[in-house]
N, C-alpha and C positions, 0 to 999 in steps of 0.2 A: 617394500621398505625399509627405513634403517630405524631400525631404535635408538631407544632415549640415551645411551650411554654415546654412539656414533655421531647422533647430532649435536649433543652438550662438547664433543670432543671437535668434530669438523667447524665448529660454529661455537666458538670458546665466548662464556659471556665476558658481558666488560664491566659490571660492576661486583660489590661485595657483597650486596643480597640480589643471588641471582637465582633463577631455575635447577633444580636439578633433576637428577636420572629420572628419579621418580616420576616425576614432576614432566618430564618430555613424553614417557611412557603412558600415561595418562590425556596427554595431549595427541595423541599417536589416535589413542583411541576413539576418542572424542572426532577426533577428524572423520577416521571409519564410518562413524555415524550417520555425522553430517555428510558425507560422498555418499551413503548406501540411499539417503533418504533424497538425496539430489537425483540420485538418478530413479528411483520409481515415482519422484514425482512429475518428474520428465517424461516417465514411461506413463504415468495417469495422464496426465495433459494432451500429451499424443492420441492417447485411447479416447477423449474428448470429441464430442461432435466439434467442427468450427461454429463461433459466436456465446463459445460456453467454456472455456478455456483463461479467463479474465483471472479469474482467484487460483487456479490451479499453477499461471503463471509467475502468477507472484510468489507463491510458496517457492518457485524454482529461482526467482531470485534471491530471495532469502537464505535457503539454502547453500547456493554456488556460493554468494558473498561469505557465507560462514564455514562452507569447506576450505575456501582459498587462507581464511582468517588461522584458522587454528593448521592448517597446514605448516603454513608460516610458525607460528609461536611452538606448535612442536618441533619444528626442524633450529630454534632457538633464534629467529628472527626475527624483528620486527619490533624489536624494544631499545630503549637507549637509557642512559647510566643517570640521577638523577639523585642530588643529597637529601636523603630520606629526614623528617623531622623526627626532633627527639631521639637521635641517633648520633649527633653531633658530625660525623665528616663521612659516616659511612652512607656509601649508595646506595642506589635501589635500583633493578628494573622495573621499566615502563613500560609495559605495551601499548604503542601508541596505535600498533595494528588492528589492536581490539576495536579499539573507538572509531578507525574507520571501519570495521565491520558494523558496529553499534548506527555509523551514520546511513548505511544503509539500510540495514534490515531494521533497523525502528520503526523509522517512516513509512516502510512497506507493508510491517503487519499493521501499524496504523489505519492504513488506507484501505487494506483489505476488508479492516471491522467496518471501518465507518461506511463504504462503498455499500453495505448491504443494510443500513437503515436509510431516513430520509432527510438527514442532514444536507443542508442548500451546500455550495460548492466551497464557501467566502469561510463556513465554519470548521470545512475538511482541511482549508491549505493552512488557517493558524494553527489547529491541532499540531499537525506536521510540522511548523515550524518551531512550536514550544518543544516537539521532540528534539532537534536540531538543538536547539538552546541548550537541553541536558546533557547531549553529546558533547557538545565543543565545551560547557562548563566544566564537567568532568576530566574530557583533555587537558585543558587550561588549568584545570585546580591541581592536577595532579602531576605537571611538569614545574608548580611554583614550588620550592622549596621550604618556605616558609608561612607562617601563620595564614599571608593569604588568599590561603588557600581556600582557604574554608566561605571565604565570601563569594567563590566561584558556584562555594556546592549549594550558597543558598538559595543562589540564584537558579543553579539544577531543582530544588526542592519546590521553589515556587512553580515553576512550569511544570512539574510532575502534578501539582496541586491543580492545576488546572486544565491537566490531561485528566485527570482524576472525575472533574466535576461534568469533561464531555460524557468521557467513557458512560459513568455510573448514575450521572441527570438530564444532561442536556442530550443527548444520542436518544433514549428510551423513549422520550419525549415525545420524537420524533414521528411522523406517519410511516410506518414499513412498507414498502412498496408490494412486498412479495409477500406479503401476509401474518400470518401469526406463526408459524410453523418459524422462519427468520426472528423474528422477535424472542422466540422461546430459545433457538441457540444461542441468538447475539447475547442475553443477557448471562448465559452461563459461561460464553468468552469472556465477554467485557468482566463479570465479577472473577475469572480465573487469571486476567491476564493483569487487574489491576493487583491484584495480593500478590504477582510474580515484580510487578515494578518494583512495591516497595522494598524487596529483597537487594537491587542493584545498591541500593544507597549505604543498604550496611553494610554490605561489601567492602563497599567503596570506601567508608568510613573506616573499616578496619587494615586494608590493605595500602591502598597508595593513600590515601587523608591519613591515618595512625600513626600505620606501621607497626601492627599488633600484629599480625598474622604471617606468615614469609609468604616468599612467592610462590612455592611450591602449593601451599593451601590456597590461596590467592586462585592460584589456576584451576582448583578441585570445583571450588566454591564459584565460580566466575562456570566454569565447564557445564555444572551440574544446571543451573539455571537457565545456561543457553539449551541448552538440551528439552527442558520443559518448556521452555519459551519457545522453540523452532521445530522439532519436529514433531514432539508429541502435540505443540499447541496448534501446529497447524493439519496435525492427520486429524484432529478430531472437529476444524472450523471446518475440513474439508469435507470431511464424510456428514456433518449436517445441510450440508450443502447440495448434497448428491441428486437430492429430487427433487429441485427449486425449478422452476422456470424462469430463464435467466433473462426472458423480455420482460417480466413483471419487472426489472429492476432499470430500465429505463436506459440502460447504458447502448450508445449509439457508438459506432465508427466513424471518425472525423475524414474518411475519406474521401479523395475525389470520387473517384470512381464509382463507390457507395453511394455519394448525394446524388449522380446522375443517376442509378440504377432507381434511387427512391422515387427524383423527379418523376423518370419512365412508366415507374409503376403505379402512379400519381396521376397519370393523364391518361393509361388505360380506363383506371376504375371512372375517371369522373363522369360525373351524368354526359348524354350529349346535349349540346346547344338547341334550343327550340326556337328554330324561326320565326320571326315576327311576319302575322298575316302581313300581306301587301296592301297597301293604299287602294281601296276601289276606282278605277278609271274615270276618269270626268266625264260625265254625259254629254255625247253629241247631239244640240237636238235639231231633229231635222226640218226644214222651212214648212212652216203650214202651207196647206193645198189649197189651189186658187179655187175658187166659188165659180161650178160649171155655169157657163152661160145660157141664158135664158134663151129657146128657140124662135127664133123667128115666128112674126105675126106670117098666115097663109095671104097671098094677093090673089084678090076677085078679079078675075078677066073679065 
């Protein structure tokens, strides 16, 4: 694996405020953590019986995406120079590959949490959409060099308030199909995840927004946050679900083959039809017997 010095030399930065060698070394460390976590999650997924791998597979999606993103950033790839606000004509590296990562991982994490609740599908879809609004608003705001970037920042904060409402108020009031064990774990996970969410806008305001901290400091800050909301959070989340009966979630496959199997099973267990009693045959009336003829009178000779 290439070190930070080699990565910055092979892929030289094109902005005045750019990633340092120490920053690249730190990103390689985060990439190693993400890659190792991906392998562990994949092994844990394979060891699970079929039909109980959904949440583990979502974890693999999150960690794989994060591994690719941090490989790119550690290699000093996936950034573009943008004129920094409050810095005159000085440019700063804006890492769009990080927002591509969040565009996939943020909704997936929310999906994993909300599937454990009793929320209807419409509420889950709306919450996921709001998470995409946050990511897109952050990316567009980071690419804007004027003060108009803070308008996108406000859009992201409003969407974040909606997600907090769903995670901390609306979802806990729903009926948890899997019972109290999942409800207790959800409270812990939702509180932890909601707290981590507020730290990202603070880092954005200090880094891409206000250009208060350097790019290397930005990488250290975001790297710690992504580790806490990625491998650490997912490990605790999956641990809480280790003994839960997945059939209680009501998650069924939509495959055509599975539907046929379900239909076949339902036919097998259906009660046999009771034949209706046959209608009685109409009675055939026998012809009335003729009266016997009277004996003829005897004749006298």
